[in-house]
C-alpha positions as CSV (number, residue, x, y, z in Angstrom):
1,M,11.2,-7.6,14.8
2,P,8.7,-6.1,12.3
3,R,7.3,-8.0,9.4
4,F,8.8,-7.1,6.0
5,G,6.7,-6.6,2.9
6,V,7.4,-5.5,-0.7
7,S,5.8,-3.0,-3.1
8,I,4.4,-4.7,-6.2
9,P,5.5,-3.1,-9.5
10,N,2.3,-2.6,-11.5
11,G,3.5,0.2,-13.8
12,W,2.1,3.2,-12.0
13,L,5.5,4.7,-11.3
14,L,6.8,3.8,-14.8
15,E,8.8,1.0,-13.2
16,L,7.8,-1.5,-16.0
17,S,8.8,0.9,-18.8
18,N,11.9,-1.0,-19.7
19,V,9.9,-4.2,-20.2
20,E,8.5,-4.8,-23.7
21,G,4.9,-5.7,-24.3
22,A,1.9,-6.0,-21.9
23,A,2.2,-9.7,-21.5
24,Q,5.8,-9.5,-20.4
25,K,5.0,-6.6,-18.1
26,W,2.4,-8.7,-16.4
27,A,4.8,-11.6,-16.2
28,T,7.3,-9.3,-14.5
29,T,4.7,-8.1,-12.0
30,R,3.7,-11.7,-11.2
31,A,7.4,-12.8,-10.9
32,N,8.1,-10.1,-8.4
33,V,5.5,-11.4,-6.0
34,V,6.3,-15.1,-6.5
35,A,10.0,-14.2,-5.8
36,A,9.1,-12.2,-2.8
37,E,7.2,-15.1,-1.3
38,A,10.0,-17.5,-2.0
39,A,12.5,-15.1,-0.4
40,G,10.5,-14.9,2.8
41,F,8.7,-11.6,2.6
42,E,5.4,-11.6,4.5
43,S,3.3,-9.2,2.5
44,A,3.0,-7.7,-1.0
45,W,1.2,-4.4,-1.7
46,I,-0.1,-2.7,-4.8
47,V,-1.1,0.8,-5.5
48,D,-4.6,1.6,-6.8
49,H,-4.1,3.8,-9.8
50,F,-5.2,3.7,-13.5
51,H,-2.4,5.6,-15.4
52,T,1.2,6.4,-14.8
53,F,2.7,9.0,-12.4
54,P,4.4,11.5,-12.3
55,L,4.2,11.6,-16.1
56,K,0.9,10.6,-17.7
57,T,2.0,8.2,-20.4
58,A,0.5,5.4,-22.5
59,E,2.5,2.7,-20.5
60,A,0.6,-0.2,-19.0
61,T,-0.7,0.2,-15.4
62,F,-2.3,-3.0,-14.0
63,E,-5.5,-2.5,-12.1
64,C,-5.3,-3.3,-8.4
65,F,-8.0,-5.9,-7.7
66,T,-7.7,-7.9,-11.0
67,T,-4.0,-8.1,-10.3
68,L,-4.5,-9.2,-6.7
69,S,-6.9,-11.9,-7.7
70,A,-4.3,-13.4,-10.1
71,L,-1.6,-13.1,-7.5
72,A,-3.8,-14.8,-4.9
73,E,-3.7,-17.9,-7.2
74,A,0.0,-17.6,-7.9
75,T,1.0,-17.6,-4.3
76,R,0.3,-19.5,-1.1
77,T,1.5,-17.8,2.0
78,I,2.3,-14.1,1.4
79,R,-0.3,-11.6,2.4
80,L,-1.7,-9.3,-0.3
81,G,-2.8,-5.7,0.2
82,Q,-3.5,-2.3,-1.4
83,M,-1.5,0.8,-0.7
84,V,-4.1,2.2,-0.8
85,T,-7.4,1.9,-2.6
86,C,-8.9,5.2,-3.5
87,N,-12.3,5.2,-1.9
88,S,-13.9,7.3,-4.7
89,Y,-13.1,4.8,-7.4
90,R,-15.6,2.2,-6.2
91,S,-18.7,2.4,-4.1
92,P,-18.0,1.0,-0.6
93,S,-20.7,-1.7,-1.1
94,Y,-18.9,-2.9,-4.3
95,L,-15.5,-2.7,-2.5
96,A,-16.9,-4.8,0.3
97,K,-18.0,-7.4,-2.1
98,V,-14.8,-7.5,-4.1
99,T,-12.6,-7.7,-1.0
100,A,-14.7,-10.4,0.7
101,C,-14.4,-12.5,-2.4
102,L,-10.7,-11.9,-2.7
103,D,-10.2,-12.8,1.0
104,V,-11.8,-16.2,0.2
105,I,-9.9,-16.6,-3.1
106,S,-6.6,-15.9,-1.3
107,G,-7.4,-18.2,1.6
108,G,-7.7,-15.4,4.1
109,R,-4.6,-13.5,3.2
110,L,-6.0,-10.0,2.3
111,D,-5.3,-6.7,3.9
112,V,-7.7,-3.9,2.8
113,G,-6.1,-0.5,2.5
114,V,-8.2,2.6,1.9
115,G,-7.7,6.3,1.5
116,A,-9.6,9.4,0.7
117,G,-8.1,9.9,-2.8
118,W,-5.8,12.7,-4.0
119,Y,-4.9,12.3,-7.7
120,A,-7.1,15.0,-9.3
121,E,-5.8,14.4,-12.9
122,E,-6.7,10.7,-12.6
123,Y,-10.2,11.5,-11.3
124,E,-10.8,13.8,-14.3
125,A,-9.4,11.4,-16.8
126,Y,-11.7,8.6,-15.7
127,G,-14.8,10.7,-15.2
128,Y,-15.0,10.8,-11.4
129,E,-16.0,13.9,-9.6
130,F,-13.2,15.3,-7.4
131,P,-14.9,16.9,-4.4
132,D,-13.0,19.0,-1.9
133,I,-10.9,17.2,0.7
134,R,-13.5,17.7,3.5
135,T,-16.1,15.9,1.4
136,R,-13.7,13.1,0.4
137,L,-12.9,12.5,4.0
138,R,-16.5,12.3,5.0
139,M,-17.1,9.9,2.2
140,L,-14.2,7.8,3.6
141,K,-15.7,7.7,7.0
142,E,-19.0,6.4,5.7
143,A,-17.2,3.9,3.5
144,C,-15.3,2.5,6.6
145,E,-18.6,2.0,8.4
146,I,-20.2,0.3,5.4
147,L,-17.2,-2.0,4.8
148,K,-17.2,-3.3,8.4
149,R,-20.9,-3.8,8.4
150,L,-21.1,-5.7,5.1
151,W,-18.2,-7.9,6.1
152,T,-19.9,-8.9,9.3
153,E,-23.7,-8.5,9.1
154,E,-26.1,-10.7,7.2
155,R,-28.1,-7.8,5.7
156,V,-27.3,-4.1,5.8
157,T,-29.4,-1.0,5.4
158,Y,-27.5,2.3,5.7
159,S,-28.5,5.9,5.2
160,G,-25.6,8.3,5.1
161,Q,-25.0,11.7,3.5
162,Y,-23.1,10.1,0.5
163,Y,-24.0,6.4,0.5
164,R,-27.3,4.5,0.9
165,L,-27.9,0.8,1.1
166,K,-31.2,-1.1,1.4
167,D,-31.2,-4.7,2.6
168,T,-27.7,-5.3,1.1
169,I,-26.2,-8.8,1.2
170,C,-22.5,-9.4,0.9
171,E,-21.7,-13.1,0.4
172,P,-19.4,-14.8,0.7
173,K,-18.2,-13.3,4.0
174,P,-14.4,-12.9,4.4
175,L,-12.6,-15.9,5.8
176,Q,-10.7,-13.7,8.3
177,K,-12.8,-12.9,11.4
178,P,-14.3,-10.6,12.2
179,H,-13.0,-9.2,8.9
180,P,-9.8,-8.5,6.9
181,P,-7.5,-6.0,8.6
182,L,-8.6,-2.5,7.5
183,L,-5.7,-0.1,6.9
184,I,-6.2,3.6,6.4
185,G,-3.6,5.6,4.6
186,G,-2.9,9.3,5.1
187,S,-1.6,11.8,7.7
188,G,-4.2,14.6,8.1
189,E,-4.0,15.4,11.8
190,K,-7.5,16.7,12.7
191,V,-9.7,14.4,10.7
192,L,-7.9,11.5,8.9
193,L,-6.0,10.4,12.0
194,R,-9.2,10.6,14.0
195,Y,-10.8,8.2,11.6
196,V,-7.8,5.9,11.9
197,A,-8.3,5.9,15.7
198,R,-11.9,5.0,15.3
199,Y,-12.0,2.5,12.4
200,A,-8.6,1.2,11.4
201,D,-6.7,-1.9,12.3
202,A,-3.5,-0.5,10.7
203,W,-2.2,2.9,9.5
204,N,0.2,3.9,6.8
205,A,1.9,7.2,6.0
206,N,5.0,7.6,4.0
207,L,6.9,10.3,5.8
208,P,10.4,10.9,7.1
209,F,11.0,9.3,10.5
210,D,10.7,12.4,12.7
211,E,7.5,13.6,11.0
212,Y,6.1,10.0,11.2
213,A,6.8,9.9,14.9
214,R,5.0,13.2,15.4
215,K,1.9,12.0,13.6
216,V,1.9,8.8,15.7
217,A,1.8,11.0,18.8
218,I,-1.3,12.7,17.4
219,L,-2.9,9.4,16.5
220,R,-2.3,8.1,20.1
221,Q,-4.0,11.2,21.5
222,H,-7.0,10.6,19.2
223,C,-7.2,7.0,20.5
224,K,-7.0,8.3,24.1
225,D,-9.9,10.7,23.4
226,I,-12.2,7.8,22.4
227,G,-10.9,5.3,24.9
228,R,-9.1,3.0,22.4
229,N,-5.8,1.3,23.0
230,P,-3.5,2.7,20.3
231,D,-1.5,-0.6,20.3
232,E,-4.5,-2.1,18.5
233,I,-3.5,-0.2,15.4
234,A,-0.5,-1.6,13.5
235,L,2.0,0.9,12.2
236,T,3.2,0.5,8.7
237,V,5.6,2.5,6.4
238,V,6.8,2.1,2.8
239,L,10.5,2.8,2.4
240,P,12.2,2.8,-1.0
241,M,15.7,1.3,-0.7
242,V,18.7,0.4,-2.7
243,I,21.5,-1.9,-1.3
244,V,24.9,-1.6,-2.9
245,D,28.5,-2.3,-2.1
246,H,29.6,1.2,-3.1
247,H,27.5,4.4,-3.3
248,K,28.6,5.0,-6.9
249,E,26.4,2.0,-7.8
250,I,23.1,3.5,-6.6
251,N,22.2,5.3,-9.8
252,G,22.9,2.1,-11.8
253,V,20.3,0.2,-9.7
254,L,17.8,3.0,-10.0
255,S,18.2,3.1,-13.8
256,E,16.4,-0.2,-14.1
257,R,13.3,1.3,-12.7
258,V,12.9,4.4,-15.0
259,P,12.6,4.9,-18.7
260,K,15.6,6.5,-20.4
261,T,13.6,9.7,-20.9
262,I,13.6,10.4,-17.1
263,P,17.0,11.4,-15.5
264,V,18.0,9.0,-12.8
265,E,19.0,11.9,-10.6
266,M,15.5,13.2,-10.6
267,L,14.2,9.9,-9.4
268,R,16.9,9.7,-6.7
269,R,16.1,13.2,-5.4
270,R,12.4,12.3,-5.2
271,Y,13.1,9.1,-3.3
272,E,15.5,10.8,-0.9
273,E,12.9,13.6,-0.2
274,H,10.5,10.8,1.0
275,G,12.9,9.0,3.3
276,A,14.4,6.5,0.9
277,I,17.3,4.4,2.2
278,F,20.3,4.0,0.0
279,G,23.6,2.5,1.0
280,T,25.5,-0.7,2.0
281,A,23.8,-3.5,3.8
282,A,25.1,-2.2,7.1
283,E,24.0,1.4,6.3
284,V,20.5,0.3,5.3
285,A,20.2,-1.8,8.6
286,E,21.3,1.3,10.6
287,R,18.7,3.5,8.9
288,L,16.0,0.9,9.6
289,R,16.8,0.6,13.2
290,P,14.9,3.8,14.4
291,W,11.8,2.5,12.7
292,I,12.1,-0.9,14.4
293,D,12.9,0.6,17.8
294,F,9.9,2.9,17.4
295,G,7.6,-0.1,17.0
296,V,6.6,-0.1,13.4
297,Q,5.1,-3.5,12.8
298,T,5.4,-3.7,9.0
299,I,8.1,-2.2,6.8
300,I,7.3,-2.3,3.1
301,C,10.4,-2.3,1.0
302,G,10.2,-0.5,-2.4
303,F,13.0,-2.1,-4.5
304,A,14.2,-0.4,-7.6
305,D,15.0,-3.5,-9.8
306,P,11.7,-5.1,-10.9
307,I,13.4,-6.9,-13.8
308,S,16.5,-8.5,-12.2
309,R,15.0,-8.7,-8.7
310,K,18.4,-8.9,-7.0
311,Q,17.6,-6.3,-4.4
312,M,15.0,-8.3,-2.5
313,H,17.4,-11.2,-2.2
314,R,20.2,-8.9,-1.0
315,F,17.9,-7.6,1.6
316,M,17.0,-11.0,3.0
317,R,20.6,-12.2,2.7
318,E,22.6,-9.2,3.9
319,V,20.3,-6.7,5.7
320,R,17.8,-8.7,7.7
321,P,20.4,-10.7,9.6
322,L,21.8,-7.4,10.9
323,L,18.5,-6.3,12.4
């Protein structure tokens, strides 16, 4: 049986648009993770973005690591992770420091998710250079090397093409040994998956099942090429889902997640294109079965009702017993 996690609503996908005021939006974000822990979910994951998507609006979007620090104090058992951190937004030495501290603050409950970055408009808005994908991937490779060294070594000197460190100290060290699990997100076959094979403890790609399975076969070949056991890399996926008694209720659940200016049907189509699971408890369980049989270790549920939070309880009460 896989572990089940939840996506944290932080405003990036406009999912807090129907909540008034920044303080109440934050209370909603916090309440979702506290409720997920109480319901029995094993992990909670937040995106690392600075303004909303797909529409750039003036809605609140809570920053990843400040949010996780607060959530670490608000919870006791649930694991906390990023899905995923954009490598370009922080130097890897700074990221190593922040995540090491956060692992201590959380009592050793942190997962560190990283990716090469993709959201060009956000890069431009916040004054980051947006190099070509080849460069961003090479930067990610160096970052993975730096993270692991700073988490585990007393002092680090590093001379790469993009990053340089001189006698760098990262204290406190993470509580988890040898370090927090390092998850890499993305699905590029020739380069990204090769980095997953070499550096990652976990992998995430949000793809329809058949495409996901094809990518895993490529990842396993990369592992074979370097002599690594592919079973050492945990497979994860994020699946938006809506649980209803009747299909006519699906749009009503989705409407809680989007502002009135966005047609619910547009959101529904977007979700379905990315493998979302909509239906009765029995139908949702049936759609999850291929992922479970395939060996995915963590299924991260993207629920559509951050205000009422009924869906996470329905999942635990009605879907999980069927799996």
